[in-house]
C-alpha positions as CSV (number, residue, x, y, z in Angstrom):
1,X,-0.3,-0.1,0.3
2,X,2.8,2.1,0.7
3,X,4.3,1.3,-2.8
4,X,0.9,2.7,-4.3
5,X,0.4,5.5,-2.6
6,X,4.2,6.7,-3.3
7,X,3.7,6.4,-7.1
8,X,0.5,8.4,-7.0
9,X,2.6,10.9,-5.1
10,X,5.5,10.7,-7.8
11,X,2.7,10.8,-10.7
12,X,1.0,13.8,-8.9
13,X,4.4,15.8,-9.0
14,X,5.1,14.7,-12.5
15,X,1.6,15.9,-13.9
16,X,1.8,19.3,-11.5
17,X,5.6,20.4,-13.5
18,X,4.0,19.4,-17.2
19,X,0.9,21.0,-16.5
20,X,-0.5,24.4,-18.0
21,X,-1.7,26.5,-15.6
22,X,-4.2,29.4,-16.4
23,X,-1.7,32.1,-15.8
24,X,0.8,30.8,-18.4
25,X,1.6,33.3,-21.2
26,X,-0.3,31.7,-24.8
27,X,1.9,31.7,-27.7
28,X,1.1,34.0,-30.1
29,X,-1.7,33.2,-32.8
30,X,-1.7,34.2,-36.2
31,X,-4.5,35.1,-38.2
32,X,-3.7,36.0,-41.6
33,X,-3.7,33.1,-44.2
34,X,-0.8,32.1,-46.4
35,X,1.9,35.2,-44.8
36,X,4.8,33.8,-45.6
37,X,3.4,34.0,-49.6
38,X,4.2,30.8,-50.5
39,X,1.1,29.6,-51.9
40,X,-0.8,32.2,-54.5
41,X,-1.9,34.9,-52.2
42,X,-4.7,35.9,-55.1
43,X,-7.7,34.3,-52.3
44,X,-6.3,36.4,-49.7
45,X,-4.5,39.6,-51.4
46,X,-6.6,42.2,-53.1
47,X,-5.1,45.5,-55.1
48,X,-7.0,48.2,-54.9
49,X,-6.9,52.0,-55.9
50,X,-7.8,54.9,-54.2
51,X,-11.7,55.7,-53.6
52,X,-12.2,52.3,-56.0
53,X,-11.1,53.9,-58.8
54,X,-11.7,51.8,-61.3
55,X,-9.0,53.3,-63.9
56,X,-4.8,53.0,-63.1
57,X,-3.6,56.4,-64.1
58,X,-0.5,55.4,-62.2
59,X,0.0,52.1,-64.2
60,X,0.5,50.6,-60.9
61,X,1.9,47.1,-61.3
62,X,1.2,44.1,-59.1
63,X,3.0,40.7,-59.3
64,X,3.2,37.8,-57.3
65,X,6.9,37.8,-57.3
66,X,10.0,35.1,-57.3
67,X,12.7,38.1,-58.1
68,X,13.1,38.9,-54.3
69,X,11.9,37.0,-51.2
70,X,12.4,37.6,-47.3
71,X,11.8,33.6,-47.0
72,X,10.9,31.1,-49.4
73,X,11.2,32.3,-52.8
74,X,7.7,34.6,-53.0
75,X,6.9,37.8,-52.1
76,X,4.1,40.5,-53.2
77,X,5.3,43.3,-55.6
78,X,4.5,46.4,-56.3
79,X,5.4,49.4,-58.9
80,X,5.1,52.7,-60.5
81,X,7.2,54.1,-62.9
82,X,5.8,57.7,-63.3
83,X,3.7,59.3,-61.4
84,X,0.9,60.8,-64.1
85,X,-1.9,61.8,-61.2
86,X,-0.5,62.9,-57.9
87,X,-3.9,62.0,-55.8
88,X,-4.4,58.1,-56.9
89,X,-2.2,55.6,-54.8
90,X,-2.8,51.7,-54.4
91,X,-2.6,49.0,-51.9
92,X,-3.0,45.3,-51.2
93,X,-5.7,44.7,-48.7
94,X,-6.8,41.7,-46.9
95,X,-9.9,41.1,-44.8
96,X,-10.6,38.9,-42.2
97,X,-13.6,38.6,-39.5
98,X,-12.7,38.9,-35.9
99,X,-14.4,35.5,-34.7
100,X,-13.7,35.0,-31.4
101,X,-10.9,36.9,-30.7
102,X,-11.2,38.5,-27.0
103,X,-11.9,42.5,-26.0
104,X,-8.3,43.8,-24.9
105,X,-6.1,41.4,-27.0
106,X,-3.0,43.1,-28.6
107,X,-2.7,42.7,-32.1
108,X,0.6,42.9,-33.8
109,X,1.1,43.0,-37.8
110,X,4.2,42.7,-39.4
111,X,5.9,42.4,-42.5
112,X,9.3,42.7,-44.1
113,X,10.0,45.4,-47.2
114,X,12.6,45.6,-49.5
115,X,12.6,48.6,-52.0
116,X,14.2,49.4,-54.9
117,X,14.9,52.9,-56.2
118,X,11.9,53.9,-53.9
119,X,11.6,58.0,-53.8
120,X,8.6,60.0,-52.8
121,X,6.0,59.9,-49.8
122,X,6.9,56.1,-49.9
123,X,4.7,53.1,-48.1
124,X,2.4,52.6,-45.3
125,X,1.2,49.6,-42.9
126,X,-2.4,49.8,-41.7
127,X,-4.6,47.5,-39.4
128,X,-8.1,49.0,-38.9
129,X,-11.5,48.1,-37.7
130,X,-14.5,48.1,-39.8
131,X,-18.3,48.2,-38.6
132,X,-21.0,47.3,-41.4
133,X,-24.5,49.2,-40.3
134,X,-27.4,49.7,-42.8
135,X,-27.2,53.8,-42.2
136,X,-23.7,53.9,-42.4
137,X,-20.3,51.8,-42.5
138,X,-17.3,53.2,-40.8
139,X,-13.5,52.5,-39.4
140,X,-13.8,51.9,-35.7
141,X,-10.5,51.7,-34.9
142,X,-6.6,51.6,-36.8
143,X,-3.5,52.0,-36.7
144,X,-0.5,52.3,-38.9
145,X,3.5,52.7,-39.5
146,X,4.6,54.9,-42.6
147,X,7.2,53.2,-44.1
148,X,9.9,56.0,-45.8
149,X,11.0,56.0,-49.1
150,X,14.8,55.4,-48.6
151,X,15.5,54.7,-52.6
152,X,17.0,50.9,-52.3
153,X,17.1,48.5,-49.1
154,X,17.2,45.0,-48.2
155,X,14.5,43.5,-46.0
156,X,13.7,45.4,-43.1
157,X,11.1,44.5,-40.2
158,X,8.3,46.7,-39.9
159,X,5.1,46.4,-37.3
160,X,1.8,48.1,-36.1
161,X,0.9,47.4,-32.8
162,X,-2.7,48.0,-31.7
163,X,-2.4,47.7,-28.1
164,X,-6.0,46.9,-27.2
165,X,-8.6,45.0,-29.6
166,X,-11.8,47.3,-28.8
167,X,-14.2,44.7,-30.4
168,X,-17.4,45.7,-31.7
169,X,-15.9,45.1,-35.4
170,X,-17.3,43.1,-38.5
171,X,-14.1,42.6,-40.4
172,X,-10.6,43.8,-39.3
173,X,-8.4,44.9,-42.5
174,X,-4.9,44.7,-43.1
175,X,-3.7,47.4,-45.8
176,X,0.2,47.6,-47.5
177,X,-0.1,51.3,-49.2
178,X,1.9,52.4,-52.2
179,X,1.5,56.0,-51.1
180,X,0.4,58.7,-54.2
181,X,3.2,60.5,-55.2
182,X,5.9,57.9,-54.9
183,X,7.6,55.7,-57.9
184,X,10.2,52.6,-57.8
185,X,9.4,49.1,-56.2
186,X,8.4,47.5,-53.1
187,X,8.3,43.9,-52.1
188,X,6.4,42.4,-49.3
189,X,7.2,38.9,-47.5
190,X,6.2,37.4,-44.4
191,X,3.0,39.5,-43.7
192,X,1.9,38.1,-39.9
193,X,-1.1,39.4,-37.9
194,X,-0.3,38.1,-34.5
195,X,-2.3,38.0,-31.3
196,X,0.3,38.7,-27.9
């Protein structure tokens, strides 16, 4: 009987050392699909122009590229050679539903960006929440990070943080803006939206 009791105590001690406590920090959760861009991103990312402009006066070119990658072999590429309309910009956009994302959760958007001969206003990474309604839809939160136009750079890490997700949105959007009055090439890779 003493041996059985000792074995049970030893088993309970081992379980308490490996068990998960309620105060343990959970690993970050990745919310965007295909963040490494190793599968064709056409289903996740859409290319948009300012105010849903249907024309492309600056002749922006968007590609799923193998010319440069921070990891793997693929990236998203945006290029503009000449500014013909100085109020037009374009952006890659991905939409996700918040699902069971808890109010108060910290969100961090990260991306690796490489530039070639980028001049002008540069790029901007944006994270925002959107609430739809029959009387008028609206942005309920936003956070952004400008990426300066510094000519030619290697892949560099950039991030946008939202300290507390406020809830009450129908969609969360991630946007990679190629700002107006900008020329050159930008590559985007390893685009992740994580909870912390």
